[in-house]
N, C-alpha and C positions, 0 to 999 in steps of 0.2 A: 504493500499501500504505499503510494509515494505521489508527489508531485514532480514532475520533471519540467526543467527550465529549457525549452527549445531555444529561446532567447532570453537572455537574463535582464536586459534593460540596463540602464545607466548604473543604477545603484539600488538593487533590490536586497533587502536583508530582513532577518527575523528580529522582531522587536515585541516587547510588551511594555508594561509600565515601568520597567527599570528595577535597578537594585538599590534599595534606599539603606542607609545606615552604614555605609562603608567609606564615607569621604575620609574619615580620619586615618584610614589606610592608604588614602591616594586613589581610591577607586570611585570615579563618577557615577552618577545615577544611571546614565545611558538611558536607554528606552526610547519610545516613540516621540518624535518631534511634535505630533499633533495628538495628544492623549485622548481628546474628546472623540476624534475620528476613530481611533482605535477601539475605543469602548463602544461606540455605536455599532461598528462593524461585528464585534462579538456579540453583542445584544441580538443582532440580526440572525445569528446562527445558534442562539440559545446557549452560549458558553459564559463562564465568568468573565467579567469585564476585563480582567488583568491578563487574560490569555494571550499567548503569542500570536502575532499576525504577520504577514508579509508587509514591509513597508517598501512602497514603490517610488522612487524619485524620478521626476520630470520625463524621462524617457522609459515607457513601461515593457514588461516582458511578454512573451508568449509562452504559455504554460499548457502542459498536457496532464490529464488526471488518469491515474492507473485503477481508479475505484470510483464507484458511484459516492457522492458526498453533496453536501451544501456548501456555499460559498457566499460571501457578500463583499462589496466593494464600497468604501466610503472616502471622504476626504477630497484631494484634488479631483477635478472632473476630468475624466478621460472618456474618449469614444471607446467603448466595450463592444466586443462581439464573441460570440461562441459558435465555432465552425462557420464563421462569415455571417452569422445572423446577429444583428444588433440588439443589445440588451442594455437595460437601465441600471444605473448604481441604485444605491439605497433600498434593496431589496434582498430577500433571501432567494438565491439562484440555486436551482438543482442541477448538478451537472453530472453525466454519465461516464462511465469508464470510456477512455479513448478520446473525449472531446478536447478541443483546444480552446482556451481562453486568450484573447489577443487584446492587449490595451494598445489602442491607436493613438490618435492625435490628442494631446493635452490641451483642453480648453481652457481651464484657469487653475490657479493653485500651484503647488510644487510636489506635494507628496500625498499618495493614496495608500489606503490600507485594505488589504485583502484578508478576512477572516475565513477560516475553514472548519468545518465541522469534526474535526479530529484533533489529536494530540501530536506534537512533534516528537518523533522517537529519538530524542537527542536528551543528553544530561543538562539539567540546569546548573549554573554557576552561581554561587551566592543567591539562591533561590530565584533565579530569573534566566529566562531564555534569551534575553537581550544580546545583541552583538555588539561588542566594543570594538569598533573598526581600527581605532588608532592602536590599541594594545593587542588586537587580534585574538580575543577569546570570548567564549560565549556564542550562542546562536549556532550557525553551521560553520564549523571549522574556524570561528573567529573572523569570517570574512563576508563580503557581499557575494551573492551567488553568480557562478559564471555559465555560460553557454553549455548545456547538457549535464548540468548538477542536478542531483535528485534529492528533494527533501523527504525522509522517510516519516511514514505517520503511523499511528496507532489508534485504537479506540474510535473508530469512525461511527457516527450516529447520523441518522437523518431527522432533523427537526421539523416542527411546524413552520410554514413561511410566515414572514413578516414584512413589514415595510416601515422605513423611518418616518416618523411625523415630520410634515414640512418645516415645523419651526426648529427642528434640529438638524435640518440639511443645511449645513455651513455654506455661506457664500464667500467667495475669495476674489480679491482684487489685486491690482499692482500697486496700489497706493494704501498706506495706512497711517494714521495718527498715532504718534508716540507721546505718551505722557511721561513726565519726570517730576522728581521732587528736588526742590532747591537745596543744594549742599551749603556748607558753611562758607564756601569760598565764592558763592553766588554774588555777593554785594561788592565783591572786589572787581567785578567786571563793570566796564562802562555801559551806560543805557544802550548805546549802539550795538555794542557786542552782545548783550543780552537779547536785543531784539533780533539779531542775526541768527542766534542759536534757535530761537522759537520759530521763526519764519522760513529759515533755509530748508531745502529738501535735503534728504539723505538717501543714500543707496547701499543696500546690503551688499557686501563684497564676497568674493570667493574664499576669503580667510575668515570663515564662519564655520562653526561645527556644533556639536550638541552641548558644548559648555557655554556658548554665547555667540552673538553675531557682531561682527566688526562692520561699523558704518563709515562711509565715505561721504564727507560734505563739510 
């Protein structure tokens, strides 16, 4: 019982809500960058909300299933198809043995989450299946999936189908308002500088990861 990655996508990894309580040992939380979407996906396949999902980044995979199961996709909006038939996100999808799920064009957002009605047949590290991509542990061999990798599964069940309520279907855009709290140095800046901080646009750079985002501006 497995999921095979015919094409792995840009950075598809196994993530849950992370490993809390280990920062004093230098181990970050890891886990999903969009924990809300991960939990909604798990709810759609009737699994504990902290269960491991596939986190799909920007360019999605092509996946083949070796067993009948249920899946659900939430988060960033992709054009999805099962054996070339378009399907919608935010619902329980029943897939049969041998079918292929294709993540097509990315419409908006950056990361999607695919839950599956089974358990990864992989060991947990510090009570988590999350992949630490920098330290290369957890998840599937501590790395993002590559073409032709196979994720082993166990305990497959077929749940009742569900749909995400519309008010929980998150909307994504290219522009967000960032709020901040004035630090003790705030009054040392001139009025003009303070105004530039507040009104200037910032851009997320490629020097960003699960610990934080570096902005340019």
